[in-house]
KOLBA-580277 format. One line per field, with one value per atom (N, C-alpha, C): atom name; residue number from 1; x, y, z. Coordinates in steps of 0.05 Angstrom, whole numbers. Each point is the difference from the previous one (the first is absolute). Last residue first. Layout:
BEGIN
name = [CA:...] .
resi = [NUM:...] .
c1 = [X:...] .
c2 = [Y:...] .
c3 = [Z:...] .
//
This chain:
BEGIN
name = [N:CA:C:N:CA:C:N:CA:C:N:CA:C:N:CA:C:N:CA:C:N:CA:C:N:CA:C:N:CA:C:N:CA:C:N:CA:C:N:CA:C:N:CA:C:N:CA:C:N:CA:C:N:CA:C:N:CA:C:N:CA:C:N:CA:C:N:CA:C:N:CA:C:N:CA:C:N:CA:C:N:CA:C:N:CA:C:N:CA:C:N:CA:C:N:CA:C:N:CA:C:N:CA:C:N:CA:C:N:CA:C:N:CA:C:N:CA:C:N:CA:C:N:CA:C:N:CA:C:N:CA:C:N:CA:C:N:CA:C:N:CA:C:N:CA:C:N:CA:C:N:CA:C:N:CA:C:N:CA:C:N:CA:C:N:CA:C:N:CA:C:N:CA:C:N:CA:C:N:CA:C:N:CA:C:N:CA:C:N:CA:C:N:CA:C:N:CA:C:N:CA:C:N:CA:C:N:CA:C:N:CA:C:N:CA:C:N:CA:C:N:CA:C:N:CA:C:N:CA:C:N:CA:C:N:CA:C:N:CA:C:N:CA:C:N:CA:C:N:CA:C:N:CA:C:N:CA:C:N:CA:C:N:CA:C:N:CA:C:N:CA:C:N:CA:C:N:CA:C:N:CA:C:N:CA:C:N:CA:C:N:CA:C:N:CA:C:N:CA:C:N:CA:C:N:CA:C:N:CA:C:N:CA:C:N:CA:C:N:CA:C:N:CA:C:N:CA:C:N:CA:C:N:CA:C:N:CA:C:N:CA:C:N:CA:C:N:CA:C:N:CA:C:N:CA:C:N:CA:C:N:CA:C:N:CA:C:N:CA:C:N:CA:C:N:CA:C:N:CA:C:N:CA:C:N:CA:C:N:CA:C:N:CA:C:N:CA:C:N:CA:C:N:CA:C:N:CA:C:N:CA:C:N:CA:C:N:CA:C:N:CA:C:N:CA:C:N:CA:C:N:CA:C:N:CA:C:N:CA:C:N:CA:C:N:CA:C:N:CA:C:N:CA:C:N:CA:C:N:CA:C:N:CA:C:N:CA:C:N:CA:C:N:CA:C:N:CA:C:N:CA:C:N:CA:C:N:CA:C:N:CA:C:N:CA:C:N:CA:C:N:CA:C:N:CA:C:N:CA:C:N:CA:C:N:CA:C:N:CA:C:N:CA:C:N:CA:C:N:CA:C:N:CA:C:N:CA:C:N:CA:C:N:CA:C:N:CA:C:N:CA:C:N:CA:C:N:CA:C:N:CA:C:N:CA:C:N:CA:C:N:CA:C:N:CA:C:N:CA:C:N:CA:C:N:CA:C:N:CA:C:N:CA:C:N:CA:C:N:CA:C:N:CA:C:N:CA:C:N:CA:C:N:CA:C:N:CA:C:N:CA:C:N:CA:C:N:CA:C:N:CA:C:N:CA:C:N:CA:C:N:CA:C:N:CA:C:N:CA:C] .
resi = [186:186:186:185:185:185:184:184:184:183:183:183:182:182:182:181:181:181:180:180:180:179:179:179:178:178:178:177:177:177:176:176:176:175:175:175:174:174:174:173:173:173:172:172:172:171:171:171:170:170:170:169:169:169:168:168:168:167:167:167:166:166:166:165:165:165:164:164:164:163:163:163:162:162:162:161:161:161:160:160:160:159:159:159:158:158:158:157:157:157:156:156:156:155:155:155:154:154:154:153:153:153:152:152:152:151:151:151:150:150:150:149:149:149:148:148:148:147:147:147:146:146:146:145:145:145:144:144:144:143:143:143:142:142:142:141:141:141:140:140:140:139:139:139:138:138:138:137:137:137:136:136:136:135:135:135:134:134:134:133:133:133:132:132:132:131:131:131:130:130:130:129:129:129:128:128:128:127:127:127:126:126:126:125:125:125:124:124:124:123:123:123:122:122:122:121:121:121:120:120:120:119:119:119:118:118:118:117:117:117:116:116:116:115:115:115:114:114:114:113:113:113:112:112:112:111:111:111:110:110:110:109:109:109:108:108:108:107:107:107:106:106:106:105:105:105:104:104:104:103:103:103:102:102:102:101:101:101:100:100:100:99:99:99:98:98:98:97:97:97:96:96:96:95:95:95:94:94:94:93:93:93:92:92:92:91:91:91:90:90:90:89:89:89:88:88:88:87:87:87:86:86:86:85:85:85:84:84:84:83:83:83:82:82:82:81:81:81:80:80:80:79:79:79:78:78:78:77:77:77:76:76:76:75:75:75:74:74:74:73:73:73:72:72:72:71:71:71:70:70:70:69:69:69:68:68:68:67:67:67:66:66:66:65:65:65:64:64:64:63:63:63:62:62:62:61:61:61:60:60:60:59:59:59:58:58:58:57:57:57:56:56:56:55:55:55:54:54:54:53:53:53:52:52:52:51:51:51:50:50:50:49:49:49:48:48:48:47:47:47:46:46:46:45:45:45:44:44:44:43:43:43:42:42:42:41:41:41:40:40:40:39:39:39:38:38:38:37:37:37:36:36:36:35:35:35:34:34:34:33:33:33:32:32:32:31:31:31:30:30:30:29:29:29:28:28:28:27:27:27:26:26:26:25:25:25:24:24:24:23:23:23:22:22:22:21:21:21:20:20:20:19:19:19:18:18:18:17:17:17:16:16:16:15:15:15:14:14:14:13:13:13:12:12:12:11:11:11:10:10:10:9:9:9:8:8:8:7:7:7:6:6:6:5:5:5:4:4:4:3:3:3:2:2:2:1:1:1] .
c1 = [2586:-6:-7:6:7:-11:26:-17:0:46:-1:-19:45:-25:3:77:1:-45:79:-19:-4:80:-20:-16:66:-13:-7:80:-25:-9:73:-10:-25:41:-1:-4:-29:19:-2:-63:-2:42:-102:33:4:-90:11:31:-92:25:1:-78:-2:30:-63:21:10:-74:3:13:-40:8:-1:-16:30:-2:-63:-9:17:16:-5:-25:85:-29:-10:95:-16:-29:96:-35:-11:115:-32:-15:91:-18:-19:105:-20:-21:95:-21:-20:106:-33:-12:93:-2:-25:66:-15:-14:32:21:-6:-51:2:15:-18:-2:5:11:1:-9:-37:1:9:-18:18:7:-87:24:16:-110:28:23:-103:19:24:-109:25:17:-99:12:31:-72:-11:18:17:10:-23:-9:-4:3:29:-25:-8:93:-16:-35:122:-31:-13:97:-13:-21:96:-25:-20:107:-15:-37:102:-13:-22:74:-7:-8:28:-7:-17:55:-10:-11:1:15:-9:10:-12:11:-10:-7:-11:35:15:0:-41:41:9:-94:8:26:-81:26:11:-76:-9:27:-7:-3:1:33:-17:4:13:1:-15:31:-9:12:-6:23:-23:-1:-16:17:-10:19:-16:-29:-13:35:-41:16:-1:-67:6:15:-62:20:1:-52:-14:25:1:-33:-5:86:-9:-36:75:-27:-5:16:15:-22:8:-18:11:32:5:-7:-11:-14:21:20:-2:-2:-20:-1:9:7:6:-2:-33:4:8:-8:-6:18:-44:27:-14:-39:20:16:-39:7:13:-73:21:14:-95:16:22:-50:-3:16:22:-15:3:22:0:-13:64:-25:4:7:13:-22:46:-21:5:18:5:-25:37:-19:12:-3:15:-9:13:-12:17:12:10:-21:-12:18:8:-41:-22:16:31:-8:-11:-16:32:8:-86:8:22:-40:-1:13:-43:15:-11:-1:-5:11:-32:3:-3:-4:-13:25:-45:13:9:-7:-20:9:7:15:-22:-27:5:9:-15:-12:18:28:-19:-15:59:-7:-27:33:-10:-4:52:-21:-23:90:-16:-33:67:-5:-20:33:-11:-9:65:-29:-19:84:-16:-16:45:-17:-14:60:-30:-14:89:-31:-19:74:-13:-21:40:-12:-8:55:-18:-21:96:-32:-21:55:-15:-9:12:23:-20:-28:-6:19:-4:18:-10:-56:6:28:-44:17:11:-57:19:23:-85:13:20:-57:13:21:-49:18:19:-86:28:20:-81:12:27:-67:-15:12:-13:13:0:-49:-8:38:-63:32:-10:-55:0:22:-42:21:1:-79:11:28:-40:-13:20:-12:15:-13:27:-4:2:6:10:-17:35:-17:15:2:10:-22:-1:17:-5:-40:-9:10:12:-27:1:94:-15:-36:59:13:-21:-20:-2:7:-6:-23:0:78:-5:-27:30:20:-11:-45:-1:8:-8:14:-13:-64:25:2:-43:-3:19:-6:6:-15:36:-16:14:9:17:-25:-37:11:13:-14:-16:13:-27:15:-12:-37:19:20:-86:-3:25:13:-2:-15:60:-17:-5:82:-20:-16] .
c2 = [-1443:-16:22:7:6:-12:-54:24:10:-46:-2:19:-72:15:12:-38:12:11:-63:15:2:-28:-8:28:-49:13:-2:-35:-1:23:-9:-29:2:84:-18:-21:64:-1:-17:58:-14:-2:25:-3:-22:51:-17:5:31:1:-25:57:-15:1:37:6:-19:50:-23:2:68:-24:-27:97:4:-28:23:5:-3:-4:27:-3:-74:6:26:-25:-5:4:-41:15:-1:-24:-1:19:-56:15:-9:-18:6:16:-66:39:-19:-51:4:31:-69:38:-8:-85:20:25:-70:-9:22:-5:-28:2:98:-29:-29:121:-22:-11:80:-12:-26:72:2:-19:60:-13:-1:18:-1:-15:54:-14:-2:29:7:-26:56:-21:9:60:-30:-23:98:-14:-20:58:15:-12:-33:-6:11:-35:20:-10:-13:-2:19:-58:22:0:-39:-6:22:-62:24:-6:-45:2:23:-66:12:19:-91:18:18:-75:25:4:-104:19:33:-110:24:21:-104:9:23:-24:-20:8:48:-2:-23:-9:35:-19:-64:-1:29:-40:8:8:20:-31:14:62:-15:-26:116:-23:-34:126:-25:-29:118:-21:-30:95:-25:-17:101:-10:-19:78:-17:-14:96:-17:-24:68:-19:-19:90:-21:-12:73:-33:-15:95:-10:-21:43:5:-11:-6:30:-4:-95:18:29:-83:17:33:-117:32:14:-100:20:31:-113:36:15:-108:18:29:-112:23:30:-109:24:15:-114:37:14:-105:9:33:-77:-17:20:-28:33:-21:-37:-3:20:-20:10:1:-45:-19:21:44:-27:-17:107:-21:-24:103:-18:-24:109:-30:-19:114:-14:-33:102:-22:-22:119:-30:-24:115:-33:-17:122:-29:-23:115:-28:-26:106:-9:-38:54:16:-14:-60:31:6:-87:12:23:-65:25:-4:-93:15:28:-109:28:23:-119:22:27:-105:24:21:-108:16:20:-90:30:6:-102:24:17:-82:10:26:-93:24:8:-98:19:34:-90:5:25:-58:-16:5:62:-39:-10:66:15:-26:-17:-2:14:-18:-13:-1:69:-18:-23:51:24:-23:-39:5:8:13:-27:-13:85:-3:-24:8:9:5:-40:-14:10:44:-18:-15:51:23:-22:-35:16:20:-36:-24:10:61:-11:-19:41:25:-8:-13:0:15:-1:32:-21:-58:20:27:-72:-5:22:29:-5:-20:8:29:-12:-78:13:26:-25:-13:2:68:-10:-11:39:4:-17:-19:15:0:29:-12:0:27:5:-21:53:-17:-3:49:6:-34:66:-22:7:59:-10:-25:94:-29:-5:90:-9:-40:112:-28:-11:105:-29:-17:76:-2:-20:26:-27:2:67:-25:-21:85:15:-41:23:14:-8:-34:-10:15:35:-38:-10:92:-6:-26:39:1:-13:3:-16:5:61:-25:-23:96:-10:-29:72:-6:-22:102:-24:-29:100:-11:-27:72:-22:-7:95:-9:-40:97:-4:-35:81:-31:-5:90:-9:-25:63:-26:-5:52:-31:-10:82:-23:-24:69:7:-29:60:-30:4] .
c3 = [-4150:26:18:-119:28:23:-96:17:28:-108:27:22:-79:-6:46:-91:27:0:-70:1:39:-74:29:0:-81:17:27:-81:25:2:-66:0:23:-30:-28:11:76:-18:-25:74:-14:-10:72:0:-20:35:-18:-9:66:-17:-11:55:-18:-2:72:-6:-22:74:-23:-13:59:17:-4:-52:21:18:-71:21:14:-83:7:26:-28:-1:7:-28:17:0:-58:-7:35:-44:19:0:-42:-9:15:-11:5:1:-33:-5:9:5:6:-6:-19:3:-5:39:-25:7:63:-20:-27:88:-17:-20:22:14:-15:-15:4:18:-45:24:-6:-60:7:23:-18:-14:15:18:11:-30:19:-26:27:19:-8:-3:17:-16:6:43:-3:-19:18:13:8:-76:27:24:-85:3:30:-8:-9:6:23:16:-25:4:-10:10:30:-11:-4:15:5:-14:52:-19:3:52:1:-36:83:-26:3:67:-5:-36:67:-20:-2:44:-3:-18:48:-25:-7:88:-11:-33:75:-4:-2:44:-7:1:-26:19:-2:-49:29:16:-109:13:27:-68:-10:21:-4:18:-11:-30:2:9:6:3:-6:-49:19:1:-44:10:21:-78:8:18:-42:0:21:-64:27:-5:-55:0:22:-10:-14:1:22:6:-7:16:-39:4:79:-10:-24:39:-16:-2:71:-11:-22:48:8:-24:56:-18:0:34:21:-37:35:-14:10:20:15:-12:-21:-11:27:-2:13:-17:-15:-5:16:28:-31:-13:110:-17:-24:56:3:-31:31:20:-2:-53:19:21:-76:-7:27:-44:22:-7:-30:-13:27:12:1:-13:11:-17:10:29:17:-12:-11:-5:10:-5:7:-10:-27:13:-11:-8:10:10:-27:-16:3:73:-19:-36:88:-11:-17:36:16:2:-28:-1:18:-33:25:-14:-21:-13:19:-4:17:-12:-25:-11:13:-28:34:-3:-66:0:28:-32:13:-3:-65:20:7:-60:6:22:-1:-20:10:32:9:-6:-58:21:17:-72:-15:31:10:-5:-7:27:23:-7:-68:12:31:-51:-16:6:43:6:-19:-5:31:-4:-77:16:18:-14:-19:8:43:8:-11:-36:21:19:-76:-9:19:27:-16:-8:30:19:-1:-82:18:18:-79:15:25:-87:25:27:-114:27:17:-78:21:18:-67:-6:22:30:-11:-8:11:29:-1:-78:5:30:-25:-22:8:35:21:-26:22:-31:21:47:-36:-4:106:-23:-27:93:-19:-13:99:-19:-19:75:-19:-12:86:-15:-16:69:-4:-27:100:-34:0:68:-14:-16:64:-24:-10:61:7:-25:1:24:-12:-59:17:20:-107:14:19:-39:-10:15:12:11:-10:8:20:2:-80:36:22:-86:-3:24:-9:-4:9:-24:35:11:-91:21:36:-85:-2:22:37:-30:1:38:16:-24:3:-9:7:-7:19:13:-84:3:31:-35:4:11:-51:32:-4:-71:8:16:-60:16:10:-66:-3:11:32:-17:-19:55:11:-9:-63:13:19:-41:-3:20] .
//
């Protein structure tokens, strides 16, 4: 074998490292818009009274006061672990809070996610923990989250980072609703 046929291993960072480390790390702010796609599907989903009350409360707050504000901060804990505190706020009052732990898979694209989720401004009342997965692609500029269970349903999230890495757009969806997120690095 001659030197021309030997290839060196790539030193380029993996897509999941780019997404959380180079793109995501830091403070983000933005807007969150929630809408019901089908009230028939809400009723068919049997999401439960508490989840239905949370959905209605979010819709009423949004209708009266406008979209919620996003406040998010991603930090690197180690080479393969990142954390995120993501809050939805209106008039400075927390509507919900996600405390995410992202464990990056060595395959370069997969991510195991654990989220401690709280609804409302009072800790200890409406809380849950969910575990789900993410797949990062397009060189670390696109993510897909699968298996996120909240509000009585399973949601899928799709996020796209702008090539400048200072803007992100996301869509969370389930059979009956969707949420649109626009975030900028702050």
